[in-house]
N, C-alpha and C positions, 0 to 999 in steps of 0.2 A: 429528546432533542440531542442531536450530535453536535459537539463543539466544532466551530469553524476550522480550527487547526486540523482536526481529524478529517473533515471534508476535503481540506486542501491536499492532504496526503492521499486520501482515497481517490481524488480526482487525478493526481499525478500518476498513481498506479494504473488507473483506467486509461489515461492518455498514452502512457508509455506502452501499455499492452494492446492498444487499439481496441479496448473494450472486449478483449478475447480472454475468457476465463482459463484457457489452456496455454496462453502465452506467459512465460516467466519474465520477470523484470528484475534486474540487478538492483540491490539496495543502494548501491553507489549512484545509480542513475536517478533514483527517487530523491536522494539527498541533493544531487545537482539541480534537478528541476525545481525542488521545493525551496531551495536557497536557505534551508535550515541546517543546523549542525547534525552530524551523524547521530549523536546521542538523542536529540529531540526527535528525529525521524524514527529511530529505533523504538523509542517509547511510544510514539503515535502508532507505529505499525503493530506493536504488541497489544495496544488497546484495541485497535481495529480487528486484530486477530481474535481477541477475546469476544468481540461483538460478532464474529463470524462474517466480517465484511471483506477480509483478505485472509490469505493463508500462506504460511511459509512452505515453499514447495520442496526444499531440500535443506537438510542440516549440514553445513560445511564442517570440515575439520577445524578445530580451534585456531590453527594457524592461517586459515583462509576465511576469516569472518567477512572480509570485504566482498566475498562472492555469494552472500546470502541471496536467495531467489524468492520472489513473492509473486503470487497470483491474486487477482481480484476474484471474488466469488460471485455467484448469481445474486445472492442477497446484497452484496456490495453494489452491483450494477443497478439493482432495483432501488437501493437507497439513493444513489446519485440521481436517478430519474425523478424520485420523489423530491429531493432537494431542489432540483432544477425547475420543477413545476411550481414552486412556491413563488 
């Protein structure tokens, strides 16, 4: 069972990417949509990445952390469908 906070972030990534695994989403957009702090979102994204539900698409230079890009994975889309069917 995935925590509701993680589903909230996964749903935000899916919404912002229009459920396209090839479309990258700025982390700042995820923070804005989720209405959580940047630290909370980063922690949730890292946990989702560990579960293979999202992936960081590019590692920014340390001075450009605000430009981190994320993609939803096929597994992430399947998990959202499973959650929504409950």
